[in-house]
C-alpha positions in Angstrom: 87.9 -78.0 -194.2 91.7 -77.3 -194.3 91.2 -74.9 -197.3 88.4 -73.1 -195.4 90.6 -72.7 -192.3 93.5 -71.3 -194.4 91.2 -68.9 -196.2 89.7 -67.7 -193.0 93.2 -67.3 -191.4 94.5 -65.5 -194.4 91.5 -63.0 -194.3 92.3 -62.3 -190.6 96.0 -61.8 -191.2 95.4 -59.6 -194.3 92.8 -57.5 -192.4 95.2 -56.9 -189.6 98.1 -56.1 -191.9 96.3 -53.6 -193.9 95.1 -51.8 -190.8 98.6 -51.7 -189.2 100.0 -50.0 -192.2 97.2 -47.5 -192.6 95.5 -47.3 -189.2 93.5 -44.2 -190.1 91.3 -46.3 -192.3 88.3 -48.3 -191.0 89.1 -52.0 -190.3 88.5 -54.2 -193.3 85.9 -56.9 -193.5 87.1 -60.1 -191.9 89.2 -58.5 -189.1 88.6 -60.2 -185.8 86.3 -58.7 -183.3 88.2 -56.6 -180.8 91.2 -56.4 -183.1 93.1 -53.4 -184.3 90.8 -50.6 -185.5 88.2 -50.8 -182.8 89.3 -47.6 -181.2 89.3 -44.1 -182.7 89.2 -43.7 -186.5 89.9 -40.8 -188.8 92.4 -38.0 -188.3 93.4 -36.4 -185.1 90.2 -35.1 -183.4 90.0 -31.4 -182.4 89.9 -32.1 -178.7 89.3 -34.7 -176.0 86.9 -37.4 -177.1 84.5 -39.6 -175.1 85.8 -42.9 -173.8 83.4 -45.9 -174.8 81.8 -47.4 -171.7 83.2 -44.8 -169.2 80.7 -42.2 -168.1 81.6 -38.5 -168.5 85.2 -39.5 -169.4 87.4 -37.6 -171.9 90.4 -38.9 -173.7 93.6 -37.1 -172.6 95.4 -38.2 -175.7 93.4 -36.8 -178.6 96.3 -37.1 -181.1 97.0 -40.7 -182.0 100.4 -42.4 -181.9 101.8 -41.9 -185.4 101.3 -44.9 -187.6 104.3 -44.4 -189.9 106.4 -41.5 -188.6 109.6 -42.7 -187.0 108.8 -46.4 -187.5 111.7 -48.8 -187.0 111.7 -52.1 -188.9 113.5 -55.0 -187.2 113.9 -58.6 -188.3 112.8 -61.4 -186.0 113.8 -65.0 -186.2 112.4 -68.1 -184.6 114.5 -69.3 -181.7 112.6 -72.2 -180.0 109.2 -73.8 -179.8 107.5 -74.9 -176.6 105.0 -77.8 -176.7 101.2 -77.3 -176.5 99.4 -78.5 -173.4 96.1 -80.2 -174.1 96.1 -78.7 -177.5 96.6 -75.2 -176.2 99.7 -73.2 -177.1 102.3 -72.5 -174.4 101.4 -69.5 -172.3 104.9 -68.0 -172.0 105.5 -65.5 -169.2 109.3 -65.0 -168.7 112.6 -66.1 -170.0 115.9 -66.0 -168.0 119.5 -66.8 -168.7 121.0 -69.3 -166.3 123.7 -67.4 -164.4 127.2 -68.3 -165.5 126.0 -70.0 -168.7 124.1 -69.2 -171.9 121.4 -71.7 -171.2 117.9 -70.4 -170.9 114.8 -71.2 -168.8 111.3 -70.1 -169.7 108.0 -70.7 -167.8 104.5 -71.6 -168.9 101.7 -69.9 -167.0 100.2 -73.4 -166.2 103.1 -74.3 -163.9 106.0 -75.6 -166.0 109.6 -74.4 -166.4 111.5 -75.5 -169.6 115.2 -75.5 -170.1 116.5 -74.4 -173.5 119.9 -75.0 -175.0 122.0 -72.1 -176.0 120.8 -72.4 -179.7 117.2 -73.0 -178.7 117.1 -76.4 -180.5 116.8 -78.5 -177.4 113.7 -77.9 -175.2 113.3 -80.1 -172.1 110.8 -79.9 -169.2 112.8 -78.9 -166.2 110.1 -78.6 -163.5 106.3 -78.9 -163.1 105.3 -77.0 -160.0 102.2 -79.0 -159.7 104.2 -82.2 -159.1 105.5 -80.7 -155.9 102.2 -79.6 -154.4 102.1 -76.0 -155.7 98.6 -76.6 -157.1 98.9 -73.8 -159.6 95.6 -72.0 -160.2 95.7 -71.1 -163.9 92.1 -70.7 -165.0 91.5 -67.6 -167.1 94.1 -65.4 -168.7 95.5 -63.8 -165.6 96.0 -66.4 -163.0 98.8 -68.9 -162.9 102.6 -69.2 -162.7 103.4 -65.5 -163.0 107.2 -65.3 -162.7 110.4 -67.0 -161.7 113.9 -65.8 -160.9 117.3 -67.5 -160.6 119.5 -66.4 -157.7 122.7 -64.7 -159.1 124.7 -67.4 -157.2 122.7 -70.2 -158.8 125.8 -71.8 -160.4 128.4 -70.9 -157.7 129.1 -74.0 -155.7 129.6 -73.1 -152.0 127.7 -69.8 -152.2 124.5 -69.3 -150.1 122.5 -68.9 -153.3 123.8 -72.1 -155.0 121.0 -73.9 -156.7 118.4 -71.4 -155.5 115.5 -70.1 -157.6 112.1 -68.6 -156.9 108.6 -69.0 -158.3 105.7 -66.7 -157.9 102.3 -68.2 -158.7 98.6 -68.4 -157.7 97.5 -71.6 -155.9 94.2 -73.2 -155.2 95.6 -74.5 -151.9 94.3 -72.0 -149.4 94.8 -74.0 -146.3 98.0 -72.3 -144.9 97.6 -69.0 -143.2 98.5 -66.1 -145.4 101.2 -63.6 -144.4 99.3 -60.8 -146.2 95.6 -60.3 -146.3 93.5 -57.7 -148.2 92.0 -54.7 -146.6 88.4 -54.9 -145.5 87.5 -57.7 -147.9 83.8 -58.5 -148.0 84.0 -61.5 -150.2 85.7 -64.9 -149.8 89.2 -65.1 -151.3 89.5 -66.5 -154.8 93.0 -68.1 -154.4 96.3 -67.5 -152.7 99.5 -66.3 -154.3 102.8 -67.9 -153.1 106.5 -67.2 -153.3 108.5 -70.4 -153.2 112.2 -71.1 -152.9 113.6 -74.1 -154.7 117.0 -75.7 -154.1 118.5 -77.7 -157.0 121.3 -80.1 -156.0 122.7 -79.9 -159.5 121.9 -76.6 -161.2 122.9 -77.8 -164.7 120.8 -80.9 -164.6 118.2 -81.6 -167.2 115.5 -81.8 -164.6 115.1 -80.3 -161.2 116.7 -82.7 -158.7 115.9 -81.0 -155.4 113.4 -81.5 -152.7 110.0 -79.8 -152.1 110.2 -76.0 -152.1 110.3 -73.7 -149.1 107.4 -71.2 -148.9 108.7 -67.6 -148.2 105.4 -65.6 -148.3 101.8 -66.0 -149.1 99.0 -63.5 -150.1 95.3 -63.9 -149.8 93.9 -62.7 -153.2 90.5 -61.0 -152.9 89.6 -61.1 -156.6 90.5 -63.3 -159.6 92.3 -60.6 -161.7 95.4 -58.5 -161.2 97.4 -61.5 -160.0 101.0 -61.4 -159.1 103.4 -59.7 -161.5 107.0 -59.9 -162.3 109.9 -60.6 -160.0 113.6 -60.3 -160.7 117.0 -59.8 -159.2 118.7 -56.6 -160.3 121.1 -57.9 -163.1 123.4 -54.9 -162.7 124.2 -55.5 -159.0 127.7 -56.7 -158.3 128.7 -59.0 -155.4 129.0 -57.0 -152.1 126.8 -54.2 -153.5 123.7 -53.5 -151.3 121.4 -54.6 -154.2 123.2 -57.9 -154.9 120.8 -60.8 -154.3 117.8 -58.6 -153.4 114.6 -59.9 -155.0 112.1 -57.4 -156.4 108.4 -58.4 -156.7 105.5 -56.6 -158.3 102.4 -57.1 -156.2 99.2 -56.0 -158.0 96.4 -54.1 -156.3 94.2 -57.2 -155.6 91.9 -56.9 -158.6 88.3 -56.0 -159.4 88.4 -52.5 -160.8 89.5 -49.2 -159.5 91.1 -50.7 -156.4 87.8 -50.9 -154.5 89.5 -51.8 -151.2 91.8 -48.8 -151.5 94.9 -50.8 -150.9 97.5 -49.3 -153.2 98.0 -46.2 -151.2 97.9 -47.9 -147.8 101.5 -48.6 -146.6 100.2 -51.2 -144.1 98.8 -53.4 -146.9 100.8 -55.6 -149.3 98.7 -55.0 -152.4 99.6 -52.4 -155.0 103.3 -52.4 -154.1 106.8 -53.2 -155.3 108.5 -55.4 -152.7 112.2 -55.8 -152.2 113.4 -58.6 -150.0 116.5 -60.7 -149.3 115.2 -64.3 -149.9 118.2 -65.8 -148.0 117.6 -63.6 -144.9 115.4 -64.3 -141.9 114.6 -61.0 -140.2 111.1 -60.7 -141.7 108.0 -61.0 -139.5 107.6 -64.7 -140.4 111.4 -65.3 -140.2 111.4 -66.9 -143.7 113.2 -64.1 -145.7 115.1 -60.9 -145.0 114.2 -57.2 -144.9 117.1 -55.3 -146.6 118.7 -52.7 -144.3 118.3 -50.0 -146.9 114.6 -50.6 -147.7 112.9 -47.1 -147.7 110.0 -48.1 -145.5 111.9 -50.2 -143.0 111.6 -47.5 -140.3 108.3 -45.9 -141.3 105.7 -46.4 -138.6 102.8 -48.5 -139.8 104.4 -49.4 -143.2 105.3 -52.8 -144.3 109.1 -53.0 -144.4 109.1 -55.0 -147.6 107.9 -52.0 -149.6 110.3 -50.5 -152.1 107.6 -48.4 -154.0 103.9 -48.2 -154.0 100.8 -46.9 -155.8 100.8 -49.5 -158.6 97.8 -51.2 -160.2 99.0 -54.2 -162.1 102.8 -54.1 -162.5 103.7 -56.5 -165.3 107.3 -55.8 -166.1 110.2 -53.9 -164.8 113.8 -53.4 -166.0 117.0 -51.6 -165.3 119.1 -49.4 -167.6 122.6 -50.8 -167.7 124.0 -47.3 -168.5 122.8 -45.5 -165.3 121.1 -48.1 -163.2 117.6 -46.5 -163.5 114.7 -48.8 -162.9 111.4 -48.6 -164.9 108.1 -50.3 -164.6 105.1 -51.0 -166.9 101.8 -50.7 -165.2 98.5 -51.7 -166.7 95.8 -49.0 -166.5 92.2 -49.0 -165.6 90.1 -47.6 -168.5 92.2 -44.8 -169.9 96.0 -44.7 -169.4 98.8 -47.3 -169.8 102.1 -46.2 -168.3 105.8 -46.7 -168.1 107.2 -45.1 -165.0 110.5 -44.6 -163.2 110.9 -46.5 -159.9 113.0 -45.1 -157.1 113.2 -46.0 -153.4 110.0 -45.0 -151.6 108.3 -43.7 -154.8 104.6 -43.3 -154.9 103.4 -44.0 -158.5 100.0 -42.6 -157.8 97.4 -45.3 -158.2 94.5 -45.2 -157.3 94.5 -41.4 -156.8 96.2 -41.0 -160.2 96.0 -43.0 -163.4 99.2 -42.0 -165.1 99.5 -38.2 -165.2 95.8 -37.7 -164.6 93.6 -37.7 -161.5 91.5 -40.9 -161.3 87.8 -40.2 -160.9 86.6 -43.7 -160.2 86.1 -47.0 -161.9 83.3 -45.8 -164.2 84.3 -42.1 -164.4 87.7 -42.1 -166.1 90.3 -39.4 -165.4 90.3 -35.7 -165.0 92.0 -34.2 -168.1 92.5 -30.8 -166.5 95.4 -30.3 -164.1 97.7 -33.2 -164.9 100.7 -34.0 -162.8 99.6 -31.5 -160.1 100.9 -33.3 -157.0 104.7 -33.0 -156.6 104.8 -35.9 -154.2 103.9 -38.3 -156.9 106.2 -40.1 -159.4 104.6 -39.7 -162.8 105.2 -41.7 -165.9 108.0 -41.0 -168.4 105.6 -42.1 -171.1 102.0 -43.1 -171.3 99.4 -43.9 -173.9 95.6 -44.1 -174.3 93.8 -47.4 -174.4 91.6 -46.3 -177.3 94.4 -45.4 -179.7 93.6 -46.6 -183.3 96.6 -48.9 -183.3 95.2 -50.9 -180.3 92.3 -53.0 -179.3 90.5 -50.8 -176.8 91.5 -53.2 -174.0 95.2 -52.4 -173.7 97.9 -53.6 -171.3 101.3 -52.1 -171.0 104.1 -54.7 -171.1 107.7 -55.1 -172.2 110.1 -53.8 -170.9 113.7 -53.4 -172.1 116.3 -50.6 -172.1 118.5 -51.8 -175.0 122.1 -50.7 -174.7 123.5 -53.3 -177.1 124.7 -53.0 -180.6 123.8 -56.4 -182.0 120.6 -54.8 -183.4 121.9 -51.3 -184.1 118.5 -49.7 -184.9 117.4 -50.5 -181.4 120.4 -49.1 -179.6 119.8 -46.7 -176.8 116.0 -47.2 -176.9 113.5 -47.9 -174.1 111.3 -50.5 -175.7 107.9 -51.6 -174.4 104.8 -53.2 -175.8 101.0 -53.3 -175.7 100.4 -56.9 -174.8 97.0 -57.6 -176.5 97.6 -55.8 -179.8 101.2 -56.9 -180.2 102.3 -53.3 -180.9 105.9 -52.7 -179.9 106.9 -49.1 -179.1 110.0 -47.1 -178.2 111.2 -43.8 -176.9 114.8 -42.5 -176.7 116.4 -43.8 -173.5 118.8 -40.8 -173.3 116.0 -38.2 -173.8 113.2 -39.6 -171.7 109.9 -37.8 -172.1 107.9 -36.3 -169.2 104.6 -38.1 -169.7 102.2 -38.2 -172.6 102.4 -40.2 -175.8 103.8 -37.7 -178.2 107.2 -39.2 -178.1 106.1 -42.8 -178.8 107.0 -44.4 -182.1 106.4 -47.9 -183.4 108.6 -50.9 -184.0 107.4 -53.2 -186.8 108.9 -56.7 -187.1 109.8 -58.7 -190.3 109.6 -62.4 -190.2 110.7 -62.7 -193.9 107.5 -61.5 -195.5 107.6 -57.8 -194.8 107.1 -55.5 -191.8 104.1 -56.2 -189.6 102.9 -56.1 -186.0 103.9 -59.0 -183.7 100.3 -60.1 -183.6 100.4 -60.6 -187.4 103.5 -62.7 -187.1 101.7 -64.9 -184.6 98.7 -65.2 -186.9 100.8 -66.2 -189.8 102.4 -68.9 -187.7 98.9 -70.1 -186.6 98.0 -70.5 -190.2 101.1 -72.5 -190.9 100.2 -74.7 -187.9 96.7 -75.3 -189.2 95.1 -73.4 -186.4 92.7 -70.5 -186.3 94.6 -67.3 -185.8 94.5 -65.8 -182.3 93.2 -62.3 -181.8 95.6 -61.4 -179.0 99.4 -61.4 -179.0 100.0 -61.4 -175.2 103.5 -60.3 -176.0 106.3 -60.2 -173.5 110.1 -59.9 -173.8 113.3 -60.3 -171.8 117.0 -59.8 -172.5 119.1 -62.9 -172.8 122.8 -63.7 -173.5 124.8 -61.3 -175.7 122.0 -58.6 -175.3 119.6 -60.7 -177.3 115.9 -59.6 -176.9 113.6 -62.6 -176.8 109.9 -62.2 -177.7 107.3 -64.5 -176.2 103.5 -64.8 -176.6 100.6 -67.0 -175.7 99.4 -67.8 -179.2 101.8 -70.0 -181.2 104.3 -71.6 -178.8 107.2 -69.9 -180.5 110.0 -67.9 -178.9 111.6 -65.3 -181.3 114.5 -63.0 -181.1 115.2 -59.6 -182.6 117.8 -59.9 -185.4 119.8 -57.7 -187.7 
């Protein structure tokens, strides 16, 4: 049986590897269903092509992302391993450096935070949200413990933020009254999302030693998908600066498809927004957090004062450029376009009127290829790509996101790096010469785990084979910057945290 498993795994890995190196060829026999190669095939088509499963839709990106031109090869090494839960690999979502130290924390989507030593060799369970009544709802691939953030004063004894950290998750406990409800919902809620504040007595302790968390805000989710998103403090903000200690949250559009409740463009509704709050303040409507004085919608009639930007669909990651302070966000598209967009105070990123640079025609109608970027009031992507590109899996999801200004891995210096989560493809554009939409500037990053360059999905599949497991067909790749400008790569397939290396 073991030999059969290894042979099957090897066939999957070989099939994926051949296609990644020569994506214009048809996928080889043995490649997993839905794997790379299920999109367009052959050379660049003469014009916009039909989108499978979307009526009357045309592909706005007829020229595929180059498979070999401009490819950067980067080594990766294994840094740490997280334990399986009930035989299922860790579902890693986010990794953070503990302020003032080089220790790390990483969360599992099912409700656990692990503490990692500086070298990654020691992994201990720091906190299980479920043991404190959070009742994390983590069924399916999207729901669960989405994100966490450590206050920048986490290790500063005597400071207001001492010992404070925040978790953002779905919960099956829907008894408390939500602060935010969906617009004109016609079906019962599927779960609630909650933002919790935790207060550790001893920040450096091996396990959380504080009391039950304090709830800051709660959303009533109308659908099971598009849950939560990332949250983070701006790592560039210095003490006494207006942005210091302000917490950013990506709030998805509520789910289903096409934003059927039309929430993202409604400034009086929480969904489809980027929030910015002061978690230590108390001037919010529920008096549990603060509204920053410089929030762009604070004095806009009918608008929620928490809103920093709006018009997003499923914001998975955001990041800041340490050279100029610019903020960028990766937003998962509907059927056609994945996008990386700039975020400025009060920006409207377009959804659900626009999907990327193109006018959205409805859930089953795709986008209007003619007349892109026609509304000057919108903030359009710096770069975007088509979901049916041959390198991908037809069901794409923009992720990442890092602006790398370090020199520890020289070939990555001054690049904006992002990823397609399912396929494990890692892409880049020049951070100093940002594009103005489209995918023509996108190039690939292949990773080398010691056996030659490959996609990140292939690295995970090889590890699965070594673990004696069937190889996964999705990478679910995510990454964050850690100490000394290290870029950590996470996934949901093999329980292994990796880091880019020279």
